GUMARDREN-568572 format. One record per residue: residue number from 1; x, y, z of N, C-alpha, C in turn. Coordinates in Angstrom, 3 decimals. Each point is the difference from the previous one (the first is absolute). Layout:
BEGIN
keba:neast:nnorth:nup:caeast:canorth:caup:ceast:cnorth:cup
NUM:X:Y:Z:X:Y:Z:X:Y:Z .
...
! end
This chain:
BEGIN
keba:neast:nnorth:nup:caeast:canorth:caup:ceast:cnorth:cup
1:12.189:-38.239:3.842:-1.019:0.937:-0.498:0.393:0.497:-1.387 .
2:-0.920:0.038:-0.959:0.339:0.537:-1.326:0.264:1.489:0.071 .
3:0.911:0.457:-0.837:0.293:1.431:-0.026:-1.158:0.743:-0.655 .
4:-0.290:1.196:0.538:-1.074:0.805:-0.573:0.458:0.606:-1.316 .
5:-0.923:0.151:-0.908:0.311:0.596:-1.302:-0.193:1.508:0.068 .
6:1.018:0.784:-0.381:-0.166:1.451:0.044:-1.181:0.448:-0.863 .
7:-0.695:1.013:0.482:-1.149:0.520:-0.746:0.465:0.606:-1.316 .
8:-0.799:-0.209:-1.036:0.320:0.589:-1.296:-0.164:1.516:0.071 .
9:0.889:0.758:-0.648:-0.166:1.451:-0.015:-1.334:0.400:-0.634 .
10:-0.570:1.070:0.520:-1.253:0.534:-0.530:0.330:1.248:-0.805 .
11:-0.514:0.094:-1.220:0.215:1.178:-0.838:-1.328:0.718:-0.226 .
12:0.007:1.296:0.197:-1.176:0.849:-0.201:0.362:1.087:-0.999 .
13:-0.902:0.290:-0.914:0.239:1.027:-1.009:-0.948:1.167:0.248 .
14:0.545:1.204:-0.019:-0.798:1.197:0.281:0.517:1.160:-0.821 .
15:-0.766:1.053:-0.023:0.463:1.256:-0.590:0.453:0.982:1.068 .
16:-0.401:-0.241:1.253:0.398:0.887:1.085:-0.043:-0.769:1.311 .
17:0.702:0.532:1.002:0.099:-0.637:1.307:-0.384:1.012:1.072 .
18:-0.837:-0.435:0.934:-0.474:0.873:1.074:0.390:-0.621:1.341 .
19:0.555:0.825:0.882:0.440:-0.468:1.307:-0.780:0.686:1.125 .
20:-0.400:-0.771:0.987:-0.320:0.557:1.304:1.337:0.414:0.629 .
21:-0.048:0.677:1.157:1.260:0.418:0.616:0.315:-0.783:1.274 .
22:-0.695:0.311:1.105:0.328:-0.616:1.284:-0.207:-1.507:-0.050 .
23:1.057:-0.733:0.315:-0.066:-1.447:-0.013:0.213:-0.608:-1.369 .
24:0.016:0.831:-1.024:0.164:-0.470:-1.383:1.332:0.459:-0.574 .
25:0.288:1.288:0.093:1.305:0.533:-0.388:0.839:0.364:1.220 .
26:-0.667:0.467:1.028:0.667:0.529:1.190:-0.466:-0.769:1.232 .
27:0.943:-0.441:0.820:-0.332:-0.623:1.280:-0.037:1.091:1.060 .
28:-1.217:0.380:0.387:-0.197:1.022:1.025:-0.788:-0.556:1.179 .
29:0.009:-1.318:0.134:-0.852:-0.669:0.988:0.227:0.517:1.406 .
30:1.248:0.182:0.385:0.303:0.437:1.357:-0.639:1.326:0.343 .
31:0.144:0.975:-0.885:-0.581:1.323:0.237:-1.518:-0.066:0.023 .
32:-0.574:-0.701:-0.979:-1.457:-0.078:-0.108:-0.603:-0.627:1.257 .
33:0.559:-1.104:0.443:-0.547:-0.674:1.177:0.218:0.821:1.263 .
34:1.095:0.733:0.059:0.252:0.853:1.154:-1.045:1.106:0.100 .
35:-0.290:0.646:-1.114:-0.959:1.106:0.009:-1.413:-0.492:0.288 .
36:-0.393:-1.110:-0.622:-1.326:-0.548:0.297:-0.079:-0.484:1.434 .
37:1.117:-0.455:0.561:0.023:-0.389:1.408:-0.268:1.185:0.907 .
38:0.552:1.144:-0.351:-0.247:1.210:0.791:-1.452:0.452:-0.120 .
39:-0.552:-0.111:-1.210:-1.418:0.318:-0.206:-0.872:-0.919:0.852 .
40:0.304:-1.295:-0.014:-0.779:-0.966:0.782:0.076:0.329:1.492 .
41:1.195:0.355:0.465:0.159:0.338:1.415:-0.767:1.270:0.352 .
42:0.022:0.980:-0.878:-0.689:1.271:0.253:-1.490:-0.211:0.219 .
43:-0.581:-0.962:-0.727:-1.460:-0.189:0.036:-0.407:-1.348:0.588 .
44:0.960:-0.676:0.659:-0.272:-1.264:0.684:-0.628:-1.019:-0.960 .
45:0.658:-0.169:-1.131:-0.489:-0.887:-1.041:0.903:-1.223:-0.107 .
46:-0.489:-1.036:-0.661:0.757:-1.224:-0.216:0.902:0.169:-1.217 .
47:1.307:0.030:0.224:0.941:0.223:-1.095:-0.078:-1.119:-1.031 .
48:-0.109:-1.233:0.446:-0.050:-1.117:-0.945:-1.178:0.141:-0.947 .
49:-1.123:0.455:0.521:-1.172:0.196:-0.848:0.212:1.090:-1.028 .
50:0.706:1.043:0.388:0.292:1.093:-0.930:0.949:-0.478:-1.098 .
51:1.074:-0.669:0.410:0.993:-0.443:-0.983:-0.560:-1.040:-0.954 .
52:-1.016:-0.734:0.433:-0.585:-1.030:-0.849:-0.712:0.575:-1.214 .
53:-0.427:1.263:0.088:-0.790:0.578:-1.102:0.575:1.296:-0.559 .
54:1.029:0.548:0.635:0.483:1.318:-0.409:0.995:-0.033:-1.153 .
55:0.650:-1.141:-0.218:1.082:-0.035:-0.984:-0.537:0.213:-1.413 .
56:0.586:0.952:-0.677:-0.398:0.297:-1.366:-1.166:0.952:-0.122 .
57:-0.561:0.399:1.134:-1.186:0.863:0.013:0.420:1.417:0.391 .
58:-0.684:1.005:-0.513:0.308:1.368:0.398:-0.186:0.162:1.507 .
59:0.910:0.740:0.615:-0.045:0.184:1.439:-1.315:0.568:0.497 .
60:-0.560:0.952:-0.716:-1.243:0.625:0.438:-1.131:-1.017:0.053 .
61:0.012:-0.982:-0.899:-1.048:-1.023:0.009:0.113:-0.890:1.230 .
62:1.233:-0.308:0.404:0.195:-0.794:1.216:-0.395:0.799:1.230 .
63:0.334:1.272:0.015:-0.363:0.856:1.131:-1.516:0.090:0.136 .
64:-0.682:0.190:-1.102:-1.465:0.070:0.050:-0.605:-1.298:0.517 .
65:0.660:-1.104:-0.306:-0.519:-1.308:0.416:0.177:-0.242:1.490 .
66:1.121:0.478:0.567:0.334:-0.376:1.375:-0.093:1.133:1.022 .
67:0.212:1.233:-0.403:-0.034:1.097:0.968:-1.437:0.289:0.433 .
68:-0.191:0.608:1.158:-1.361:0.361:0.416:-0.697:0.834:-1.060 .
69:-1.299:-0.229:-0.169:-0.759:0.687:-1.048:0.030:1.506:0.169 .
70:0.103:0.476:1.260:-0.036:1.446:0.234:1.391:0.633:0.028 .
71:1.035:-0.792:-0.308:1.363:0.543:-0.035:0.220:0.782:-1.285 .
72:0.997:0.867:0.011:0.370:0.761:-1.193:0.915:-0.883:-0.846 .
73:-0.586:-0.721:-0.928:0.763:-0.981:-0.775:1.078:0.654:-0.848 .
74:-0.290:1.163:-0.559:0.999:0.686:-0.822:1.199:0.415:0.839 .
75:-0.253:0.455:1.212:1.095:0.410:0.882:0.841:-1.204:0.414 .
76:-0.662:-1.117:0.277:0.733:-1.216:0.343:0.884:-0.424:-1.167 .
77:-0.558:0.037:-1.217:0.766:-0.380:-1.190:1.216:0.897:-0.177 .
78:-0.180:1.295:0.220:1.118:0.934:-0.135:1.081:-0.277:1.038 .
79:-0.423:-0.346:1.212:0.960:-0.306:1.057:0.786:-1.268:-0.317 .
80:-0.698:-1.040:-0.431:0.685:-1.245:-0.337:0.934:0.186:-1.190 .
81:-0.434:0.817:-0.972:0.860:0.263:-1.156:1.270:0.718:0.436 .
82:-0.126:0.953:0.916:1.164:0.707:0.497:0.990:-0.964:0.657 .
83:-0.537:-0.960:0.733:0.864:-0.994:0.642:0.710:-0.857:-1.052 .
84:-0.728:-0.418:-1.024:0.611:-0.838:-1.044:1.071:0.763:-0.769 .
85:-0.260:1.259:-0.278:0.968:0.798:-0.756:1.277:0.243:0.787 .
86:-0.091:-0.096:1.311:1.168:0.252:0.839:0.821:-1.232:0.298 .
87:-0.390:-1.148:-0.560:0.682:-1.252:0.333:0.370:-0.769:-1.271 .
88:1.283:-0.195:-0.178:0.463:-0.773:-1.163:0.921:-1.139:0.395 .
89:0.284:-0.151:1.296:0.871:-1.091:0.431:-0.606:-1.335:-0.404 .
90:0.784:-0.826:-0.654:-0.472:-1.315:-0.394:-0.718:-0.042:-1.332 .
91:-0.230:1.156:-0.612:-0.646:0.039:-1.312:1.049:-0.335:-1.059 .
92:-0.196:-1.107:-0.690:0.968:-0.457:-1.001:-0.748:-0.547:-1.218 .
93:0.712:-0.107:-1.098:-0.585:-0.596:-1.209:-0.161:-1.497:0.182 .
94:-1.072:-0.553:-0.559:-0.137:-1.450:-0.090:1.167:-0.510:-0.858 .
95:0.645:-1.096:0.392:1.172:-0.471:-0.761:-0.278:-0.116:-1.500 .
96:0.907:0.591:-0.783:-0.094:-0.052:-1.455:-0.890:1.047:-0.617 .
97:-0.766:0.748:0.817:-0.970:0.950:-0.545:0.672:1.138:-0.764 .
98:1.096:0.514:0.523:0.670:1.137:-0.641:0.401:-0.364:-1.430 .
99:0.663:-1.128:-0.154:0.477:-0.396:-1.326:-1.152:-0.380:-0.926 .
100:-1.020:-0.676:0.540:-1.101:-0.417:-0.871:-0.752:1.206:-0.542 .
101:-0.317:0.963:0.860:-0.700:1.200:-0.473:0.854:0.733:-1.024 .
102:1.292:0.100:0.262:0.899:0.703:-0.923:0.103:-0.703:-1.347 .
103:-0.275:-1.301:-0.044:0.108:-0.753:-1.254:-1.206:0.198:-0.909 .
104:-1.047:0.620:0.503:-1.229:0.190:-0.772:0.007:1.350:-0.710 .
105:-0.650:0.114:-1.151:-0.112:1.310:-0.658:-0.713:0.982:0.931 .
106:0.601:1.157:0.230:-0.545:0.925:0.997:-1.403:0.475:-0.333 .
107:-0.343:0.035:-1.287:-1.329:0.468:-0.383:-1.034:-1.128:-0.005 .
108:0.404:-1.174:0.498:-0.925:-1.135:0.085:-0.149:-0.477:1.439 .
109:0.329:0.878:0.951:-0.045:-0.350:1.422:-0.858:1.002:0.746 .
110:-0.821:-0.505:0.903:-0.807:0.873:0.854:0.041:-0.501:1.434 .
111:-0.180:0.930:0.921:-0.194:-0.306:1.413:-1.478:0.187:0.300 .
112:-0.585:-0.939:0.745:-1.404:0.101:0.385:-0.091:-0.329:1.482 .
113:0.054:1.022:0.835:0.133:-0.185:1.433:-1.107:0.703:0.765 .
114:-0.290:-0.523:1.191:-0.967:0.647:0.880:0.652:1.099:0.834 .
115:1.322:0.136:-0.096:0.713:1.049:0.727:-0.228:1.357:-0.660 .
116:0.261:1.063:0.750:-0.041:1.333:-0.578:1.233:0.209:-0.869 .
117:-0.041:1.014:-0.838:1.137:0.252:-0.883:1.241:0.347:0.811 .
118:-0.162:0.718:1.111:1.150:0.377:0.819:0.645:-1.229:0.632 .
119:-0.824:-0.899:0.528:0.538:-1.196:0.631:0.602:-0.934:-1.046 .
120:-0.645:-0.111:-1.149:0.537:-0.856:-1.061:1.363:0.503:-0.457 .
121:0.121:1.303:-0.218:1.279:0.562:-0.439:1.084:-0.221:1.047 .
122:-0.372:0.143:1.270:0.977:-0.209:1.073:0.496:-1.437:0.014 .
123:-0.917:-0.949:0.024:0.402:-1.401:0.132:0.707:-0.515:-1.246 .
124:-0.465:0.401:-1.174:0.691:-0.414:-1.218:1.413:0.587:-0.022 .
125:0.139:1.232:0.456:1.322:0.622:0.036:0.936:-0.694:0.968 .
126:-0.500:-0.308:1.192:0.810:-0.700:0.996:0.432:-1.366:-0.523 .
127:-0.896:-0.664:-0.730:0.305:-1.316:-0.553:0.806:0.070:-1.293 .
128:0.266:1.208:-0.488:0.785:0.211:-1.225:-0.654:-0.610:-1.231 .
129:-1.333:0.058:-0.045:-0.747:-0.452:-1.165:-0.550:1.230:-0.711 .
130:0.227:0.091:-1.296:-0.457:1.164:-0.754:-1.524:0.108:0.059 .
131:-0.485:1.193:0.305:-1.444:0.240:0.040:-0.511:0.055:-1.435 .
132:-0.923:-0.884:-0.389:-0.500:0.022:-1.381:-0.684:1.321:-0.340 .
133:0.091:0.399:-1.262:-0.671:1.216:-0.449:-1.505:-0.116:0.186 .
134:-0.538:-1.210:-0.190:-1.406:-0.252:0.274:-0.084:-0.590:1.403 .
135:-0.462:0.809:0.939:-0.122:-0.435:1.386:-1.394:0.357:0.500 .
136:-0.794:-1.018:0.254:-1.359:0.195:0.499:0.028:-0.195:1.508 .
137:-0.321:1.053:0.741:0.071:-0.020:1.450:-1.383:0.254:0.583 .
138:-0.061:0.109:1.320:-1.289:0.185:0.670:-0.745:1.228:-0.514 .
139:0.752:1.037:-0.360:-0.640:1.234:-0.471:-0.598:-0.136:-1.392 .
140:0.399:-1.045:-0.732:-0.387:-0.131:-1.402:-1.378:-0.596:-0.202 .
141:-0.528:-0.660:1.032:-1.227:-0.778:-0.167:-1.067:0.445:0.990 .
142:-1.233:-0.332:-0.316:-1.108:0.281:0.916:-0.351:-1.214:0.845 .
143:0.432:-1.183:-0.455:-0.285:-1.236:0.724:1.292:-0.816:0.084 .
144:0.396:-0.345:1.210:1.233:-0.748:0.188:-0.184:-1.484:-0.207 .
145:1.104:-0.726:-0.032:-0.040:-1.454:-0.076:-0.865:-0.535:1.149 .
146:-0.826:-1.008:-0.205:-0.036:-0.964:-1.106:-0.778:0.438:-1.242 .
147:-0.425:1.255:-0.078:-0.620:0.480:-1.238:1.062:-0.003:-1.110 .
148:-0.385:-0.334:-1.231:0.984:-0.107:-1.090:0.445:1.334:-0.591 .
149:-0.532:1.119:0.495:0.279:1.296:-0.636:1.488:0.278:-0.158 .
150:0.802:-0.304:1.015:1.417:0.343:-0.043:0.724:-0.698:-1.150 .
151:-0.354:-1.258:-0.269:0.662:-0.731:-1.079:-0.561:0.376:-1.369 .
152:-1.285:0.262:-0.064:-0.584:0.459:-1.263:0.606:1.337:-0.408 .
153:0.194:0.887:0.989:0.578:1.308:-0.289:1.462:-0.125:-0.410 .
154:0.743:-0.863:0.681:1.408:-0.199:-0.365:0.123:-0.489:-1.434 .
155:-0.820:-0.977:-0.371:0.044:-0.519:-1.372:-0.363:1.080:-1.002 .
156:-1.023:0.783:0.313:-0.424:1.067:-0.898:1.124:1.001:-0.242 .
157:0.685:0.378:1.050:1.080:0.983:-0.145:1.220:-0.581:-0.708 .
158:0.132:-1.315:0.045:1.066:-0.658:-0.762:-0.401:-0.198:-1.455 .
159:-1.274:0.218:-0.306:-0.483:-0.137:-1.367:-0.251:-1.425:-0.424 .
160:-0.311:-0.870:0.979:-0.253:-1.408:-0.311:-1.301:-0.437:0.659 .
161:-0.513:-1.128:-0.470:-1.153:-0.620:0.643:0.479:-0.731:1.256 .
162:-0.780:-0.014:1.087:0.428:-0.743:1.199:0.365:-1.449:-0.302 .
163:-0.681:-0.621:-0.969:0.287:-1.390:-0.348:1.397:-0.166:-0.595 .
164:0.629:1.100:-0.405:1.341:-0.052:-0.578:1.083:0.298:1.039 .
165:-0.384:0.016:1.276:0.954:0.314:1.056:0.240:-1.205:0.906 .
166:1.184:-0.024:0.589:0.307:-0.921:1.094:0.152:0.840:1.256 .
167:-0.711:-0.375:1.040:0.041:0.706:1.272:0.734:-0.857:1.031 .
168:0.906:0.632:0.737:0.661:-0.655:1.130:-0.620:0.562:1.281 .
169:-0.557:-0.882:0.811:-0.735:0.386:1.214:0.267:-0.999:1.123 .
170:-0.120:0.475:1.240:0.221:-0.898:1.138:-1.179:-0.074:0.950 .
171:-1.013:0.842:-0.161:-1.102:0.088:0.953:-1.307:-0.453:-0.632 .
172:-0.863:-0.581:0.822:-1.284:-0.496:-0.503:-0.822:1.110:-0.626 .
173:-0.015:1.181:0.626:-0.786:1.109:-0.546:0.510:0.410:-1.370 .
174:1.321:0.042:-0.156:0.579:0.383:-1.283:-0.190:-1.054:-1.069 .
175:0.157:-1.260:0.373:-0.215:-1.083:-0.969:-1.443:0.000:-0.472 .
176:-0.922:0.162:0.937:-1.419:0.069:-0.349:-0.259:1.138:-0.975 .
177:0.602:1.152:0.262:-0.185:1.172:-0.860:0.566:-0.241:-1.394 .
178:1.197:-0.567:-0.063:0.651:-0.230:-1.294:-0.766:-1.019:-0.834 .
179:-0.453:-1.066:0.628:-0.774:-1.000:-0.727:-1.317:0.588:-0.501 .
180:-0.635:0.819:0.827:-1.260:0.634:-0.409:0.203:0.947:-1.168 .
181:1.188:0.605:-0.077:0.302:0.894:-1.121:0.300:-0.768:-1.278 .
182:0.256:-1.299:0.109:0.298:-0.821:-1.175:1.475:-0.232:-0.235 .
183:0.839:0.312:0.984:1.446:-0.163:-0.135:0.421:-1.437:0.294 .
184:1.175:-0.367:-0.512:0.657:-1.231:0.421:0.784:0.314:1.259 .
185:-0.086:-0.862:1.013:0.599:0.306:1.301:1.060:-1.029:0.379 .
186:1.126:0.512:0.494:1.035:-0.816:0.622:0.023:0.339:1.482 .
187:-0.107:-1.012:0.840:0.025:0.200:1.442:1.455:0.097:0.466 .
188:0.281:1.014:0.788:1.339:0.174:0.566:-0.061:-0.363:1.486 .
189:0.824:-0.960:0.416:0.020:-0.374:1.411:-0.833:-1.225:0.296 .
190:-0.359:-0.147:1.270:-0.602:-1.248:0.469:-1.449:0.152:0.440 .
191:-0.721:0.959:-0.553:-1.400:0.187:0.365:-0.782:-1.297:-0.178 .
192:-0.717:-0.395:1.051:-0.861:-1.181:-0.042:-1.445:0.473:0.046 .
193:-0.620:0.078:-1.157:-1.359:0.523:-0.105:-0.669:-0.636:-1.211 .
194:-1.300:-0.245:0.065:-0.673:-0.616:-1.150:0.179:0.768:-1.305 .
195:0.189:1.309:0.083:0.112:0.794:-1.222:1.260:-0.330:-0.790 .
196:0.980:-0.639:0.641:1.251:-0.330:-0.695:-0.064:-1.340:-0.730 .
197:-1.089:-0.727:0.140:-0.093:-1.344:-0.583:0.255:0.024:-1.504 .
198:0.947:-0.813:-0.439:0.297:-0.140:-1.416:0.870:1.086:-0.589 .
199:0.405:0.977:0.806:0.809:1.098:-0.522:1.489:-0.330:0.105 .
200:0.803:0.450:-0.971:1.451:-0.171:0.134:0.516:0.794:1.185 .
201:1.093:-0.463:0.575:0.510:0.604:1.227:1.521:0.060:-0.030 .
202:0.562:1.058:0.599:1.438:0.109:0.195:0.277:0.381:1.451 .
203:1.149:-0.436:0.503:0.413:0.422:1.339:0.578:1.411:-0.055 .
204:0.752:0.281:-1.061:0.583:1.315:-0.258:0.385:0.038:-1.475 .
205:0.799:0.990:-0.397:0.292:0.192:-1.426:1.377:-0.518:-0.419 .
206:0.676:-0.713:0.874:1.375:-0.362:-0.318:0.120:-0.912:-1.215 .
207:-1.046:-0.768:-0.283:0.050:-0.895:-1.162:-0.966:0.416:-1.101 .
208:-0.607:1.176:0.135:-0.970:0.470:-0.997:0.733:0.768:-1.089 .
209:-0.332:-0.285:-1.246:0.662:0.652:-1.118:-1.025:0.540:-0.979 .
210:0.371:1.062:-0.694:-0.859:0.583:-1.037:0.796:0.168:-1.280 .
211:-0.653:-0.288:-1.110:0.595:0.255:-1.309:-1.016:0.754:-0.843 .
212:0.501:0.911:-0.807:-0.869:0.863:-0.804:0.133:-0.375:-1.465 .
213:-1.152:-0.182:-0.665:-0.006:-0.330:-1.420:-1.190:0.647:-0.671 .
214:-0.401:-0.540:-1.128:-1.173:0.497:-0.715:-0.914:-1.171:-0.332 .
215:-1.303:0.289:-0.036:-0.953:-1.048:-0.350:-0.201:-0.050:-1.508 .
216:-0.956:-0.818:-0.454:-0.215:-0.184:-1.432:-0.487:1.268:-0.697 .
217:-0.475:0.958:0.781:-0.465:1.262:-0.576:1.048:1.107:0.099 .
218:1.165:-0.355:0.498:1.067:0.974:0.124:-0.056:0.821:1.261 .
219:-0.952:-0.310:0.887:-0.114:0.737:1.263:0.968:-0.580:1.024 .
220:0.480:0.836:0.888:0.935:-0.452:1.019:-0.687:-0.974:0.966 .
221:0.716:-1.039:0.358:-0.503:-0.945:0.996:1.098:-0.284:1.013 .
222:-0.403:-0.315:1.208:0.926:-0.296:1.088:-0.283:-1.417:0.478 .
223:1.005:-0.848:-0.065:-0.130:-1.362:0.498:0.661:-0.059:1.372 .
224:-0.780:-0.386:0.984:0.489:-0.097:1.382:0.099:-1.479:0.349 .
225:1.192:-0.417:0.409:0.233:-1.383:0.390:0.173:-0.071:1.493 .
226:-0.824:-0.802:0.638:0.004:-0.134:1.461:0.767:-1.256:0.416 .
! end
């Protein structure tokens, strides 16, 4: 059998970098699936069906979709959030994420997550990843992913056009949102979904590198090599 040829490195140039959190910077899968499993059991729902659409989406949107229409959705959301905030076992950084984020200019990095600010701060802290000064959380937007608002707002607060950003995302809802905002997207992990077609992909950040320079106009640019 002929030996396979290693893939050529992919280089992307941006002025800023935007990260999703769960599944992108932080592996919190165990906690997330445990809590949604309890929700499914409470309301006799199909857990697989919930997990198929909940990733990357605000919790309240998933609750509205699956909980009984006459249930107190806000109370359910508060209860599930309390459970998530009380559990950090198994929450770890995606390999290489700590060093890669630290290698980027701090004023050119944003977080764009469907989590609340309290949960984001907790998980980023447990994973030992610095919380970006620009952090767009569930409280920051009126419409959650897959709406592009979260990424448009992150770019605006970074002072760049969305087209000048590279977004790292792992969920279909987030990728859809980032593409709709006009961002360049890198898929993190093994998501198999039509929305990932043609997009660059990484398993983790262990081989991802960033270098900072200036463009022909003297503006700062970030070259990311995958």
